[in-house]
Backbone bond lengths (Angstrom), bond angles and torsions (degrees), N, CA, C in turn:
res aa  C-N    CA-C-N  psi(-1)  N-CA   C-N-CA  omega(-1)  CA-C   N-CA-C  phi
1 M - - - 1.446 - - 1.511 109.76 -
2 F 1.341 116.39 157.03 1.458 121.17 -177.52 1.513 108.44 -136.51
3 V 1.321 117.59 120.46 1.448 122.18 -177.39 1.519 109.27 -116.91
4 R 1.317 116.48 128.85 1.447 120.18 178.37 1.522 109.99 -91.73
5 A 1.331 115.30 164.58 1.458 120.32 -173.09 1.523 112.15 -58.65
6 G 1.327 117.25 -35.95 1.451 120.99 -178.32 1.508 113.55 -64.86
7 N 1.309 118.15 -14.85 1.459 122.04 -178.59 1.526 111.81 -108.89
8 F 1.328 116.02 23.31 1.455 119.09 179.89 1.524 110.96 -63.30
9 A 1.336 117.39 -33.09 1.465 120.35 -179.25 1.522 111.00 -61.92
10 L 1.329 116.17 -40.31 1.463 119.55 178.68 1.519 110.64 -66.78
11 A 1.323 116.81 -41.13 1.457 120.02 177.02 1.524 110.59 -62.94
12 L 1.322 116.57 -38.09 1.460 120.41 178.52 1.521 110.68 -65.30
13 L 1.334 116.68 -37.58 1.464 120.61 176.85 1.524 111.09 -61.12
14 L 1.326 116.23 -44.64 1.462 120.00 177.62 1.526 110.79 -65.72
15 L 1.308 116.00 -35.82 1.457 119.86 178.97 1.528 110.38 -63.85
16 L 1.332 117.05 -43.30 1.463 120.91 177.77 1.519 111.32 -64.45
17 F 1.335 115.79 -37.84 1.461 120.30 176.47 1.521 110.53 -61.50
18 S 1.320 116.25 -43.21 1.460 119.97 -179.95 1.519 111.22 -66.03
19 L 1.344 116.51 -36.38 1.457 119.63 178.23 1.529 110.92 -65.31
20 G 1.324 115.59 -35.32 1.454 118.86 176.05 1.516 111.52 -61.43
21 L 1.340 116.05 -40.03 1.462 119.66 177.23 1.520 111.00 -68.80
22 L 1.342 115.76 -34.00 1.462 119.59 -179.11 1.526 111.47 -62.17
23 W 1.321 115.83 -41.16 1.458 119.27 -171.70 1.518 112.72 -99.24
24 C 1.321 116.20 26.33 1.452 118.88 169.74 1.528 107.77 -69.89
25 R 1.280 116.66 174.76 1.468 121.63 -170.27 1.529 113.04 -55.87
26 A 1.336 115.33 -37.78 1.470 118.56 -177.52 1.526 112.22 -93.63
27 G 1.352 116.94 8.82 1.452 120.04 -172.91 1.510 115.03 -58.33
28 L 1.320 116.44 -53.61 1.462 119.45 -175.51 1.521 112.32 -66.91
29 S 1.326 117.01 -40.43 1.463 119.65 -179.14 1.519 111.20 -66.86
30 S 1.339 117.18 -38.95 1.463 119.85 178.84 1.517 111.28 -70.21
31 L 1.338 117.27 -34.22 1.467 120.38 176.34 1.521 110.09 -63.72
32 S 1.317 116.03 -44.05 1.458 120.40 178.73 1.528 111.29 -61.54
33 A 1.334 116.28 -42.73 1.469 120.68 179.16 1.521 111.03 -65.38
34 L 1.332 116.64 -38.82 1.466 121.06 179.55 1.522 110.98 -64.67
35 I 1.325 117.06 -45.28 1.467 121.06 -179.67 1.527 110.60 -63.29
36 R 1.333 116.16 -44.94 1.462 119.42 179.52 1.523 110.97 -61.40
37 F 1.317 115.97 -40.85 1.461 119.95 -178.82 1.519 111.42 -66.12
38 C 1.334 117.39 -41.44 1.466 120.58 -177.92 1.527 111.44 -64.89
39 F 1.318 117.05 -34.55 1.459 120.34 178.91 1.527 112.55 -83.26
40 N 1.321 115.79 -27.40 1.460 119.32 -178.45 1.531 109.53 -140.12
41 P 1.337 117.17 68.69 1.471 120.22 -177.70 1.525 111.50 -66.24
42 S 1.307 115.46 145.33 1.459 120.66 178.32 1.516 108.94 -147.18
43 T 1.317 115.80 161.36 1.466 120.80 -179.61 1.515 111.82 -91.48
44 S 1.316 117.32 0.25 1.462 119.40 -178.52 1.523 110.69 -67.11
45 V 1.312 116.45 146.19 1.459 122.02 -177.77 1.522 109.57 -93.40
46 T 1.317 117.08 126.58 1.450 122.58 176.16 1.521 108.71 -110.36
47 K 1.319 116.26 125.84 1.459 119.88 -178.67 1.520 109.88 -67.16
48 V 1.335 116.33 129.91 1.456 122.30 -179.72 1.524 108.44 -103.14
49 A 1.329 115.80 121.33 1.467 120.26 -175.80 1.522 111.66 -68.07
50 N 1.335 117.33 -38.83 1.464 121.24 -177.56 1.532 109.11 -136.01
51 P 1.343 117.84 87.48 1.474 121.07 -176.64 1.521 113.61 -59.44
52 L 1.344 117.78 -37.89 1.459 120.30 -178.50 1.525 110.99 -64.64
53 R 1.322 116.39 -41.82 1.456 120.47 179.59 1.523 110.62 -64.73
54 L 1.326 116.34 -43.02 1.463 119.99 178.36 1.526 110.10 -63.59
55 G 1.333 117.27 -42.20 1.458 120.54 178.71 1.512 112.28 -60.40
56 C 1.337 117.55 -41.72 1.469 121.13 178.09 1.528 110.94 -64.83
57 S 1.324 115.64 -40.10 1.468 119.23 177.97 1.527 110.75 -62.63
58 L 1.329 116.52 -43.47 1.463 120.33 -179.44 1.527 110.97 -64.70
59 L 1.346 116.86 -37.35 1.459 119.94 176.40 1.525 110.21 -62.77
60 G 1.328 116.28 -41.13 1.460 119.94 178.30 1.513 112.41 -63.76
61 Y 1.340 116.94 -45.72 1.459 120.59 177.71 1.522 110.96 -60.46
62 D 1.327 115.67 -44.54 1.464 119.77 -177.02 1.516 110.80 -63.72
63 L 1.322 116.68 -45.05 1.458 120.40 -179.59 1.528 110.92 -64.68
64 F 1.319 116.55 -43.81 1.463 121.20 179.87 1.526 111.48 -61.51
65 L 1.322 117.11 -51.15 1.460 121.25 -177.61 1.525 111.74 -68.67
66 T 1.336 116.99 -34.10 1.459 120.51 177.91 1.524 111.16 -64.70
67 L 1.336 116.45 -45.03 1.461 120.05 179.27 1.529 111.17 -63.84
68 I 1.324 116.34 -44.31 1.465 119.93 -179.62 1.526 110.91 -62.43
69 S 1.353 116.71 -49.06 1.466 120.11 -178.08 1.521 111.65 -68.68
70 A 1.333 117.23 -30.71 1.458 120.13 178.86 1.520 111.24 -69.71
71 F 1.340 117.33 -49.11 1.459 121.60 -176.94 1.521 112.54 -66.44
72 F 1.334 116.68 -40.26 1.458 119.61 -170.45 1.526 114.56 -101.68
73 V 1.338 117.36 -10.33 1.471 119.91 -179.87 1.530 111.42 -127.15
74 A 1.340 116.87 -60.75 1.466 120.32 -172.08 1.526 112.60 -64.97
75 F 1.339 117.83 -47.35 1.461 120.29 -177.34 1.531 112.68 -65.95
76 P 1.344 119.24 -45.30 1.470 118.52 175.00 1.529 112.78 -60.74
77 A 1.336 116.81 -38.64 1.469 119.61 178.23 1.519 110.60 -65.51
78 M 1.335 116.96 -39.72 1.460 120.85 179.18 1.535 111.06 -63.08
79 K 1.327 116.01 -43.06 1.459 119.93 178.61 1.519 111.03 -65.61
80 H 1.334 116.95 -41.64 1.462 121.32 -178.46 1.521 111.43 -64.96
81 L 1.327 117.12 -39.41 1.461 121.23 -177.71 1.532 112.70 -85.22
82 G 1.330 116.93 -7.33 1.457 119.68 -177.78 1.517 112.31 67.32
83 A 1.328 116.06 30.99 1.469 120.62 -178.78 1.518 110.15 -88.31
84 T 1.317 115.92 153.55 1.461 122.01 175.99 1.515 108.84 -126.20
85 H 1.328 115.12 145.26 1.454 120.20 -179.52 1.524 109.49 -84.71
86 I 1.331 117.14 135.53 1.463 122.53 178.29 1.518 108.03 -84.52
87 L 1.326 116.76 110.06 1.460 120.74 -171.09 1.521 114.27 -112.12
88 G 1.324 116.80 -9.36 1.461 120.32 -169.72 1.508 114.71 -54.47
89 L 1.327 117.79 -49.26 1.458 121.49 -176.01 1.517 111.41 -64.00
90 A 1.332 117.14 -43.33 1.463 120.91 -178.45 1.521 111.40 -64.71
91 Q 1.341 117.45 -36.30 1.449 120.40 -178.10 1.520 112.56 -78.16
92 S 1.328 117.67 -34.52 1.466 120.21 -178.68 1.519 112.67 -83.09
93 R 1.346 116.41 -32.94 1.473 120.29 -179.51 1.529 109.48 -136.17
94 P 1.353 116.97 73.68 1.472 119.42 -176.27 1.518 113.55 -63.97
95 W 1.335 118.16 -22.50 1.469 120.06 179.63 1.528 110.98 -61.27
96 I 1.323 116.77 -26.69 1.469 119.52 175.90 1.527 109.55 -65.01
97 L 1.319 115.61 -38.97 1.467 120.85 -179.59 1.518 111.50 -69.52
98 F 1.338 116.89 -33.99 1.463 120.33 -175.14 1.519 113.43 -89.72
99 V 1.324 118.04 -25.46 1.469 120.83 -173.66 1.528 111.73 -119.30
100 V 1.334 116.67 -60.31 1.465 120.93 -172.91 1.528 111.49 -66.33
101 A 1.327 116.50 -48.97 1.469 119.82 -177.01 1.531 112.73 -61.94
102 P 1.343 119.38 -49.59 1.479 117.97 178.55 1.520 113.24 -59.98
103 M 1.333 117.40 -42.83 1.459 119.75 -178.36 1.520 111.42 -66.41
104 S 1.333 116.74 -49.80 1.464 119.97 -176.23 1.528 111.74 -67.48
105 E 1.321 117.31 -43.69 1.466 119.74 -178.02 1.519 111.71 -67.69
106 E 1.321 117.75 -38.77 1.469 119.02 178.45 1.525 111.34 -69.54
107 L 1.332 117.49 -36.58 1.464 119.66 177.69 1.529 111.14 -67.44
108 I 1.327 116.15 -31.94 1.469 119.49 179.30 1.527 111.23 -76.68
109 W 1.324 116.99 -49.07 1.458 120.47 -169.08 1.527 114.10 -95.36
110 R 1.335 118.53 -32.76 1.460 119.80 -174.60 1.523 114.92 -106.06
111 L 1.331 118.20 -28.03 1.465 119.29 -179.81 1.520 112.48 -55.79
112 P 1.345 120.10 -46.26 1.471 119.92 -177.24 1.524 114.63 -75.00
113 L 1.345 118.22 0.76 1.464 118.24 175.04 1.527 110.37 -61.93
114 R 1.319 116.79 -30.87 1.464 120.18 168.46 1.525 106.03 -97.56
115 Y 1.314 115.71 108.24 1.461 119.90 -170.28 1.519 112.58 -72.01
116 S 1.332 113.93 132.20 1.462 123.62 165.81 1.515 106.06 -159.49
117 E 1.310 116.94 160.52 1.463 120.29 179.53 1.522 110.38 -59.85
118 V 1.323 116.29 -43.39 1.465 120.90 -178.34 1.519 110.89 -64.66
119 N 1.344 117.27 -46.83 1.470 120.48 -178.64 1.522 111.81 -59.59
120 L 1.321 116.66 -45.16 1.461 120.41 -178.85 1.526 111.33 -68.51
121 T 1.318 116.74 -37.48 1.474 120.53 179.07 1.522 111.15 -65.50
122 I 1.329 117.26 -42.96 1.471 120.74 178.62 1.520 110.34 -62.59
123 S 1.324 116.58 -42.13 1.461 120.74 178.84 1.524 111.32 -60.95
124 V 1.324 117.03 -46.52 1.468 121.48 179.74 1.526 110.30 -64.67
125 L 1.321 117.38 -41.06 1.466 121.74 179.83 1.519 111.12 -58.02
126 L 1.344 116.96 -51.95 1.463 120.50 -177.18 1.522 111.96 -69.73
127 A 1.327 116.88 -39.00 1.465 119.69 178.94 1.528 110.48 -62.18
128 T 1.329 116.92 -44.47 1.461 120.77 179.35 1.519 111.07 -65.03
129 L 1.319 116.58 -41.01 1.466 121.15 179.76 1.522 111.59 -57.12
130 F 1.328 116.99 -50.23 1.467 120.27 -175.41 1.526 112.06 -75.57
131 V 1.324 117.68 -33.78 1.473 120.07 178.57 1.524 110.38 -67.26
132 V 1.321 116.97 -47.32 1.469 120.58 -179.72 1.520 110.58 -64.46
133 R 1.327 116.26 -41.94 1.462 119.94 179.62 1.527 111.08 -62.04
134 R 1.343 116.49 -40.11 1.466 120.31 178.98 1.530 111.27 -67.79
135 L 1.323 117.33 -38.77 1.459 120.57 178.10 1.526 110.91 -64.76
136 L 1.327 117.07 -44.21 1.465 120.59 178.15 1.520 110.93 -62.47
137 L 1.329 116.17 -38.19 1.460 120.68 178.56 1.527 110.23 -66.98
138 R 1.324 116.69 -42.74 1.461 120.95 -178.36 1.521 111.80 -61.87
139 F 1.337 116.34 -39.38 1.455 119.95 -178.80 1.528 113.03 -92.39
140 G 1.321 116.51 5.80 1.457 121.27 176.05 1.514 114.15 63.51
141 I 1.331 116.76 35.65 1.463 121.46 -178.72 1.529 109.53 -95.78
142 F 1.335 116.63 127.99 1.469 124.33 178.38 1.535 111.50 69.31
143 G 1.335 114.28 166.92 1.452 121.45 173.45 1.519 110.11 -85.33
144 S 1.334 116.36 -179.76 1.456 120.67 -174.17 1.530 112.77 -60.80
145 T 1.341 116.58 -50.16 1.468 120.58 -177.53 1.530 110.92 -66.65
146 T 1.329 116.85 -45.96 1.470 121.10 -179.91 1.522 111.02 -64.22
147 R 1.327 115.86 -35.10 1.461 120.48 179.24 1.521 110.76 -62.36
148 W 1.332 116.33 -44.97 1.467 120.42 177.66 1.524 111.27 -64.85
149 L 1.331 115.97 -38.50 1.466 120.48 -178.34 1.523 110.86 -63.09
150 W 1.336 116.95 -50.43 1.462 120.21 -178.69 1.526 111.41 -67.96
151 S 1.319 116.82 -34.20 1.463 119.69 176.00 1.523 110.49 -63.26
152 A 1.340 116.40 -42.28 1.458 121.12 -179.92 1.527 111.16 -65.36
153 I 1.328 116.21 -41.79 1.470 119.92 179.36 1.523 110.83 -62.63
154 F 1.328 115.71 -46.98 1.467 119.27 -179.75 1.532 111.16 -64.44
155 A 1.341 116.52 -40.61 1.468 120.55 179.82 1.516 110.97 -63.80
156 L 1.330 117.73 -39.85 1.464 121.20 178.27 1.528 111.35 -64.74
157 L 1.325 116.19 -38.85 1.460 119.74 178.03 1.528 111.23 -64.21
158 V 1.332 115.87 -46.36 1.465 120.00 -179.75 1.525 110.38 -64.10
159 A 1.331 116.96 -44.90 1.459 120.66 -179.82 1.521 111.52 -63.52
160 S 1.326 117.07 -36.64 1.468 120.86 178.28 1.524 110.99 -63.94
161 V 1.329 115.85 -42.70 1.465 120.06 178.16 1.526 110.22 -63.15
162 V 1.337 116.01 -43.99 1.463 120.29 179.51 1.525 110.52 -62.07
163 R 1.330 117.38 -43.26 1.464 120.40 -179.25 1.532 110.96 -63.30
164 V 1.334 116.83 -41.10 1.467 120.12 178.80 1.528 110.28 -64.40
165 L 1.344 116.41 -43.57 1.460 120.09 179.59 1.525 111.32 -63.03
166 L 1.332 116.42 -40.44 1.460 120.06 -178.38 1.532 112.54 -68.16
167 R 1.322 116.35 -18.61 1.455 119.91 179.63 1.532 112.06 -89.11
168 T 1.348 116.34 -10.94 1.465 118.62 175.41 1.524 108.85 -76.90
169 E 1.304 116.20 145.99 1.466 120.69 -171.36 1.521 112.57 -61.78
170 L 1.332 117.35 -42.86 1.462 120.78 -176.61 1.525 111.39 -64.48
171 V 1.348 116.38 -52.14 1.467 120.43 -178.29 1.521 110.57 -64.22
172 K 1.303 116.65 -41.63 1.458 120.99 179.71 1.524 110.76 -59.50
173 R 1.321 117.01 -42.49 1.459 121.16 -179.18 1.526 111.09 -68.12
174 V 1.339 116.38 -42.67 1.462 120.33 -178.47 1.524 110.87 -64.96
175 V 1.336 116.63 -48.61 1.469 120.78 -177.18 1.523 111.10 -65.12
176 S 1.313 117.51 -44.32 1.463 120.22 179.74 1.527 111.26 -62.77
177 R 1.344 116.92 -35.98 1.456 119.84 177.57 1.533 111.74 -67.59
178 I 1.328 116.35 -34.54 1.470 119.82 176.50 1.520 109.77 -60.85
179 W 1.327 117.06 -45.78 1.466 121.08 -179.89 1.542 110.81 -66.41
180 E 1.319 116.77 -36.66 1.459 120.41 -178.05 1.531 112.44 -75.47
181 D 1.324 116.56 -43.33 1.467 120.62 -173.00 1.521 114.15 -97.14
182 H 1.309 117.11 -21.69 1.468 119.98 -175.62 1.531 111.02 -131.69
183 F 1.325 116.08 40.09 1.464 119.19 -177.92 1.523 111.88 -63.15
184 R 1.334 116.96 -32.41 1.463 119.21 179.46 1.527 110.75 -58.98
185 S 1.325 117.32 -42.27 1.462 120.71 178.05 1.522 111.17 -65.13
186 V 1.326 116.59 -42.92 1.466 121.11 177.60 1.527 109.97 -59.26
187 F 1.314 115.70 -44.32 1.469 122.24 -178.70 1.524 111.18 -62.26
188 Y 1.337 117.36 -49.59 1.459 120.61 -177.96 1.528 111.75 -66.35
189 I 1.318 116.76 -39.95 1.469 119.92 177.99 1.521 110.00 -61.25
190 S 1.328 117.01 -43.22 1.462 121.18 179.62 1.522 111.32 -61.05
191 C 1.331 117.26 -46.08 1.462 121.21 -176.55 1.527 112.00 -67.10
192 F 1.333 116.42 -45.64 1.467 119.48 -177.90 1.533 111.19 -72.38
193 A 1.331 117.10 -37.54 1.467 119.73 178.56 1.523 110.64 -65.25
194 F 1.325 117.01 -38.32 1.468 120.98 176.45 1.522 110.70 -58.86
195 G 1.339 116.52 -45.28 1.453 119.13 179.59 1.517 112.54 -67.19
196 L 1.335 117.06 -46.49 1.464 120.79 -177.81 1.521 112.23 -64.87
197 F 1.328 116.76 -28.02 1.464 120.94 176.29 1.531 111.19 -57.16
198 H 1.333 116.97 -30.99 1.465 120.77 -176.38 1.524 113.23 -78.46
199 I 1.330 117.77 -1.45 1.460 118.97 171.82 1.526 110.09 -60.99
200 S 1.329 116.17 -26.27 1.468 119.95 178.58 1.527 111.94 -65.68
201 N 1.344 118.11 -10.30 1.463 121.41 176.77 1.523 112.24 -79.80
202 Y 1.331 116.40 -3.07 1.462 120.23 -176.72 1.526 111.09 -115.91
203 R 1.302 114.76 150.04 1.457 121.84 174.33 1.528 107.78 -116.25
204 F 1.334 116.60 132.21 1.457 121.47 -176.45 1.528 109.96 -107.89
205 S 1.343 115.74 136.04 1.468 120.32 179.08 1.516 111.06 -69.24
206 S 1.326 117.22 -31.48 1.462 122.05 176.64 1.524 107.75 -148.90
207 F 1.315 116.15 160.95 1.462 119.90 -177.85 1.521 108.74 -128.40
208 S 1.342 115.91 125.33 1.456 121.75 -178.92 1.521 108.66 -142.74
209 A 1.325 115.39 -177.04 1.467 119.93 177.46 1.523 110.42 -63.62
210 E 1.343 116.73 -35.99 1.459 120.52 177.87 1.524 110.76 -64.46
211 T 1.325 116.39 -39.75 1.460 120.38 178.04 1.517 110.48 -61.36
212 L 1.311 116.04 -45.32 1.463 120.79 179.70 1.521 111.02 -62.70
213 L 1.324 117.00 -36.60 1.459 121.35 -177.35 1.529 112.12 -74.66
214 L 1.333 116.98 -40.09 1.459 121.05 -173.30 1.527 113.75 -94.76
215 A 1.321 117.30 -15.45 1.468 119.99 -177.06 1.527 113.07 -55.05
216 P 1.346 119.46 -38.97 1.477 118.00 178.94 1.528 114.22 -58.49
217 L 1.355 117.33 -22.84 1.460 119.38 178.07 1.524 110.92 -65.86
218 L 1.329 116.78 -26.72 1.460 120.48 178.87 1.525 111.72 -63.69
219 V 1.310 116.44 -29.39 1.462 120.29 -174.71 1.527 111.94 -108.58
220 L 1.343 117.12 19.34 1.456 119.26 176.20 1.531 111.56 -57.34
221 P 1.350 120.00 -40.40 1.471 118.65 176.81 1.527 112.70 -58.86
222 Q 1.331 117.35 -38.75 1.467 120.15 179.50 1.524 112.04 -70.86
223 I 1.337 116.53 -34.21 1.463 119.33 177.09 1.529 109.99 -64.17
224 I 1.339 115.85 -43.87 1.465 120.22 177.60 1.521 110.01 -61.31
225 S 1.328 116.77 -44.96 1.462 120.25 178.56 1.521 110.87 -60.78
226 G 1.338 116.53 -35.91 1.456 120.17 179.27 1.522 111.95 -58.98
227 F 1.326 117.20 -40.51 1.464 120.82 177.82 1.528 111.20 -65.86
228 I 1.323 116.16 -42.04 1.471 119.59 -178.63 1.518 110.78 -69.74
229 F 1.335 117.56 -41.14 1.465 120.18 177.51 1.530 110.95 -63.02
230 A 1.331 116.08 -38.06 1.463 119.92 179.82 1.524 110.75 -65.07
231 F 1.323 116.11 -40.88 1.465 119.98 176.73 1.519 110.39 -61.92
232 A 1.349 116.53 -43.74 1.464 120.65 178.31 1.521 111.03 -62.54
233 R 1.321 117.04 -39.06 1.467 120.32 -179.92 1.534 111.43 -63.51
234 M 1.343 115.66 -42.14 1.454 119.55 -176.06 1.525 112.49 -78.13
235 R 1.312 118.48 -26.24 1.461 120.78 -177.01 1.532 113.79 -103.44
236 L 1.328 117.19 -29.34 1.460 119.99 -175.31 1.526 113.31 -115.16
237 G 1.331 117.46 -17.96 1.458 120.63 179.45 1.517 112.89 104.39
238 M 1.325 116.35 170.45 1.459 122.18 -174.80 1.523 112.66 -65.15
239 L 1.323 117.60 -42.06 1.467 120.22 -176.63 1.519 110.85 -61.38
240 S 1.335 117.02 -46.00 1.461 120.44 179.05 1.518 111.00 -64.19
241 C 1.323 116.13 -36.10 1.461 120.93 178.31 1.533 110.82 -63.33
242 I 1.321 116.92 -43.92 1.467 121.31 179.22 1.526 110.77 -65.32
243 V 1.339 116.83 -42.60 1.464 120.80 179.49 1.525 110.73 -62.93
244 L 1.330 116.82 -42.49 1.461 120.94 178.20 1.525 110.91 -61.83
245 H 1.324 117.16 -43.19 1.464 122.25 178.08 1.528 110.39 -62.52
246 A 1.334 117.41 -44.36 1.466 121.57 179.80 1.527 110.68 -63.27
247 A 1.333 116.96 -40.46 1.465 120.52 179.30 1.527 111.08 -63.47
248 M 1.335 116.85 -41.53 1.460 120.12 178.33 1.521 110.94 -65.20
249 N 1.327 117.27 -41.58 1.462 120.26 178.16 1.528 111.13 -62.89
250 F 1.337 115.97 -39.03 1.469 119.90 179.23 1.525 110.62 -63.67
251 L 1.325 116.94 -45.95 1.462 120.15 179.78 1.528 111.30 -64.65
252 A 1.336 116.60 -39.41 1.464 120.29 178.42 1.524 110.57 -64.64
253 F 1.337 116.77 -42.94 1.462 120.79 -179.85 1.530 110.79 -65.91
254 W 1.328 116.45 -40.00 1.464 120.45 178.61 1.514 110.66 -61.69
255 L 1.320 116.54 -45.00 1.456 121.22 178.82 1.514 111.17 -63.85
256 L 1.321 116.60 -41.50 1.457 122.39 179.23 1.522 110.87 -63.42
257 S 1.338 116.65 -47.46 1.456 121.35 -178.45 1.532 110.93 -64.01
258 S 1.329 116.14 -40.03 1.459 120.35 178.24 1.516 111.09 -64.49
259 A 1.335 115.80 -37.81 1.468 119.66 178.31 1.515 110.91 -63.80
260 D 1.337 116.53 -42.24 1.462 120.37 -179.67 1.529 111.28 -66.32
261 R 1.355 116.74 -39.60 1.461 119.78 -179.69 1.515 111.66 -69.51
262 G 1.354 115.81 -27.37 1.455 120.10 -177.83 1.511 113.76 -81.39
263 N 1.348 116.66 -5.58 1.463 119.36 -177.33 1.526 110.04 -121.76
């Protein structure tokens, strides 16, 4: 999202709204649980007494931290690098932002946090589908329908190979041990990769070593969201994680649209 100075009042309104969610009854306890989880992530299941309350608290934290990191880190970095946000798809087809993006991104990045052959295969399938489709689009290969078709075929082939490998005893043992013994690494890679993936939402006027070094600052809000979504996935489940992601996208789009109308 991109907010101009003239719309600071609207951003402040959202910030106050997020603070209200932060200081609900379960606010402090959920914040403590979130911090502990981020520093020491685990696959163990903790029973949540009130999932809706925790979900609202997480939405408040995410909105608050996103606004802070956007105003004080991402926007200055964007101005310094001369980068522009690619907004066309979100403005012409917002349903993709509210439905397709949350579902696909959570299935790719958060579903395999709980390891199973099926979860990992689905993640690889969708990741390959969108990566290949984007590459074909970038190089102008095939038309829209044919591009999706070939992307789907290639993704199915890759996913099939992955599923077969995961069913072999050696690979199955190695991968499961990685999740059991090195889940913290898996968790951090997932969160940071999710954020860095969103660099593709920006267009750069020039590319240099400085651009490569500072570009990750543009996606600091997404990296933070990645940690919160991961916590929601492990404590509340995939559905709650997708809903939380969709809610954040809706609020970001609303703020973005209001900023554009105000200028």
